[in-house]
SEFI-184356 format. One record per residue (C-alpha): x, y negated, z. Coordinates in nm, 3 decimals, always signed. Last residue first. Example, Ala and Ser with C-alpha at 12.3 -4.5 7.8 and 13.67 -1.06 7.14 Angstrom:
% SEFI-184356
        c1        c2        c3
    +1.367    +0.106    +0.714
    +1.230    +0.450    +0.780
//
This chain:
% SEFI-184356
        c1        c2        c3
    +2.682    +8.741    +1.480
    +2.989    +8.848    +1.678
    +3.322    +8.711    +1.796
    +3.364    +8.764    +2.170
    +3.623    +8.542    +2.335
    +3.819    +8.602    +2.656
    +3.700    +8.655    +3.012
    +3.541    +8.984    +2.911
    +3.204    +9.158    +2.952
    +3.212    +9.518    +2.833
    +3.271    +9.654    +2.483
    +3.471    +9.949    +2.616
    +3.782    +9.839    +2.425
    +3.726    +9.485    +2.554
    +3.700    +9.597    +2.917
    +4.025    +9.793    +2.883
    +4.208    +9.498    +2.730
    +4.078    +9.267    +3.001
    +4.196    +9.500    +3.277
    +4.529    +9.533    +3.098
    +4.592    +9.161    +3.119
    +4.910    +9.131    +2.911
    +4.707    +9.131    +2.590
    +4.506    +8.826    +2.689
    +4.180    +8.886    +2.506
    +4.001    +8.834    +2.175
    +3.713    +9.079    +2.119
    +3.613    +9.108    +1.753
    +3.274    +9.240    +1.642
    +3.261    +9.401    +1.295
    +3.007    +9.231    +1.066
    +3.158    +9.389    +0.750
    +3.192    +9.056    +0.568
    +3.301    +8.876    +0.884
    +3.549    +9.146    +0.986
    +3.712    +9.133    +0.642
    +3.724    +8.751    +0.651
    +3.875    +8.744    +1.000
    +4.143    +8.987    +0.886
    +4.230    +8.766    +0.590
    +4.254    +8.459    +0.811
    +4.462    +8.628    +1.081
    +4.361    +8.597    +1.442
    +4.484    +8.372    +1.726
    +4.714    +8.210    +1.472
    +5.085    +8.305    +1.487
    +5.200    +8.336    +1.126
    +5.531    +8.514    +1.047
    +5.533    +8.529    +0.671
    +5.286    +8.300    +0.496
    +4.928    +8.375    +0.401
    +4.739    +8.113    +0.205
    +4.533    +7.833    +0.354
    +4.436    +7.721    +0.700
    +4.116    +7.916    +0.755
    +4.177    +8.011    +1.120
    +3.895    +7.810    +1.282
    +3.674    +7.836    +0.973
    +3.696    +8.215    +0.992
    +3.622    +8.212    +1.363
    +3.312    +7.999    +1.309
    +3.194    +8.227    +1.027
    +3.237    +8.533    +1.246
    +3.024    +8.371    +1.514
    +3.201    +8.251    +1.824
    +3.175    +8.320    +2.197
    +3.374    +8.225    +2.507
    +3.547    +7.938    +2.327
    +3.814    +7.715    +2.479
    +3.855    +7.358    +2.352
    +4.214    +7.234    +2.333
    +4.269    +6.918    +2.540
    +4.607    +7.030    +2.678
    +4.745    +7.074    +2.327
    +5.070    +7.265    +2.275
    +5.013    +7.581    +2.478
    +4.640    +7.550    +2.412
    +4.701    +7.603    +2.037
    +4.395    +7.454    +1.866
    +4.017    +7.495    +1.888
    +4.077    +7.784    +2.124
    +4.020    +8.160    +2.108
    +4.080    +8.343    +2.434
    +4.348    +8.442    +2.687
    +4.652    +8.357    +2.477
    +4.936    +8.595    +2.385
    +4.714    +8.841    +2.198
    +4.521    +9.162    +2.236
    +4.273    +9.147    +1.946
    +4.020    +9.422    +2.004
    +3.831    +9.524    +1.692
    +3.486    +9.674    +1.730
    +3.259    +9.974    +1.672
    +3.487   +10.099    +1.397
    +3.338   +10.217    +1.068
    +3.664   +10.390    +0.982
    +3.729   +10.203    +0.658
    +3.628    +9.867    +0.805
    +3.833    +9.916    +1.121
    +4.137   +10.010    +0.909
    +4.092    +9.692    +0.704
    +4.049    +9.481    +1.018
    +4.358    +9.627    +1.185
    +4.561    +9.573    +0.867
    +4.447    +9.211    +0.855
    +4.554    +9.162    +1.216
    +4.883    +9.336    +1.130
    +4.948    +9.074    +0.863
    +4.903    +9.167    +0.498
    +5.096    +8.987    +0.224
    +5.377    +9.240    +0.205
    +5.261    +9.594    +0.279
    +5.168    +9.814    +0.575
    +5.226    +9.674    +0.921
    +5.261    +9.875    +1.239
    +5.100   +10.202    +1.343
    +4.981   +10.403    +1.640
    +4.711   +10.670    +1.624
    +4.595   +10.810    +1.956
    +4.533   +11.184    +1.932
    +4.227   +11.384    +1.830
    +4.255   +11.410    +1.454
    +4.029   +11.113    +1.387
    +4.282   +10.854    +1.274
    +4.510   +11.057    +1.048
    +4.336   +11.024    +0.712
    +4.225   +10.666    +0.779
    +4.578   +10.566    +0.880
    +4.726   +10.718    +0.564
    +4.479   +10.523    +0.351
    +4.560   +10.202    +0.541
    +4.925   +10.247    +0.450
    +5.255   +10.313    +0.630
    +5.109   +10.547    +0.888
    +5.334   +10.643    +1.182
    +5.276   +11.016    +1.220
    +5.322   +11.217    +1.537
    +4.986   +11.117    +1.684
    +5.018   +10.979    +2.035
    +4.905   +11.166    +2.347
    +5.224   +11.374    +2.337
    +5.431   +11.076    +2.451
    +5.234   +10.753    +2.489
    +5.544   +10.551    +2.584
    +5.734   +10.695    +2.288
    +5.451   +10.605    +2.052
    +5.452   +10.254    +2.198
    +5.823   +10.220    +2.125
    +5.770   +10.350    +1.772
    +5.497   +10.091    +1.715
    +5.736    +9.814    +1.820
    +5.990    +9.939    +1.566
    +5.712    +9.958    +1.308
    +5.620    +9.594    +1.363
    +5.985    +9.497    +1.311
    +5.991    +9.684    +0.979
    +5.684    +9.486    +0.869
    +5.856    +9.156    +0.948
    +6.152    +9.255    +0.735
    +5.920    +9.342    +0.446
    +5.733    +9.014    +0.486
    +6.056    +8.818    +0.454
    +6.144    +9.014    +0.142
    +5.804    +8.933    -0.010
    +5.843    +8.565    +0.080
    +6.169    +8.525    -0.110
    +6.496    +8.517    +0.088
    +6.684    +8.187    +0.085
    +6.922    +8.234    +0.377
    +6.712    +7.997    +0.586
    +6.410    +8.217    +0.511
    +6.601    +8.527    +0.616
    +6.686    +8.370    +0.950
    +6.325    +8.266    +1.008
    +6.190    +8.606    +0.905
    +6.449    +8.801    +1.101
    +6.388    +8.603    +1.419
    +6.010    +8.597    +1.374
    +5.999    +8.975    +1.344
    +6.192    +9.021    +1.668
    +5.979    +8.749    +1.832
    +5.656    +8.935    +1.774
    +5.622    +9.219    +1.523
    +5.262    +9.327    +1.563
    +5.137    +9.672    +1.659
    +4.817    +9.835    +1.533
    +4.665   +10.079    +1.782
    +4.394   +10.310    +1.647
    +4.181   +10.468    +1.915
    +3.901   +10.725    +1.892
    +3.708   +10.651    +2.208
    +3.596   +10.804    +2.539
    +3.888   +11.025    +2.649
    +4.116   +10.793    +2.450
    +4.039   +10.520    +2.704
    +4.238   +10.698    +2.976
    +4.536   +10.760    +2.750
    +4.514   +10.398    +2.635
    +4.536   +10.269    +2.991
    +4.837   +10.487    +3.072
    +5.012   +10.370    +2.753
    +4.948   +10.006    +2.840
    +5.091   +10.056    +3.188
    +5.404   +10.225    +3.053
    +5.453    +9.966    +2.780
    +5.407    +9.689    +3.039
    +5.659    +9.834    +3.281
    +5.910    +9.885    +3.001
    +5.864    +9.526    +2.880
    +5.903    +9.361    +3.220
    +6.001    +9.036    +3.043
    +6.152    +9.025    +2.695
    +5.824    +8.932    +2.525
    +5.796    +9.283    +2.380
    +5.435    +9.397    +2.353
    +5.271    +9.063    +2.424
    +5.461    +8.877    +2.150
    +5.416    +9.170    +1.915
    +5.042    +9.118    +1.924
    +4.845    +9.438    +1.972
    +4.555    +9.479    +1.729
    +4.328    +9.742    +1.883
    +4.093    +9.941    +1.659
    +3.800   +10.110    +1.832
    +3.634   +10.425    +1.697
    +3.317   +10.551    +1.861
    +3.302   +10.910    +1.978
//
């Protein structure tokens, strides 16, 4: 079976609205897809992570400490998804890419959060996808596609149905990593996917039909990144 890595934005996992319903629906979808694919689900931190990062920053915490708090938030979200998946989820919650690679093909859905300071969960998803030879990365995010700029702030943002890896990299290439970024995809992750030529499907993570289509590599309403 092909491996597919799904990067689940924390903002779509726990936005504070119908969270239990969404976790249950997402878990049901992933159980169905796991009959066809080896799945690795990488969970972001969302607003919980942003709260601790912003508060810690105001208190003068260094970037590494801010990242560590953000990583713990991603693991809390991953635990919730594990609970929703029940026995269909692997028991372990990998803390490194090496651990994820060892556990990924043992028959159950692997769920994880972040790994180490300096790496966003998008970057983690790309590194795991590279190591496992994944067929694609699905980026389930809070917008419905990749845009030239944040469509929630700019009404004239250009929407893309397809991008090359280089185009995506230039779109998100805004400098060095900082704790708590919210680009459509992480710069480091985009670079890994570009070098390894791993397709990325960017979809609205609250639209489970879109998420399922992306995992299967079918036509989506969002953005396909491929060369």
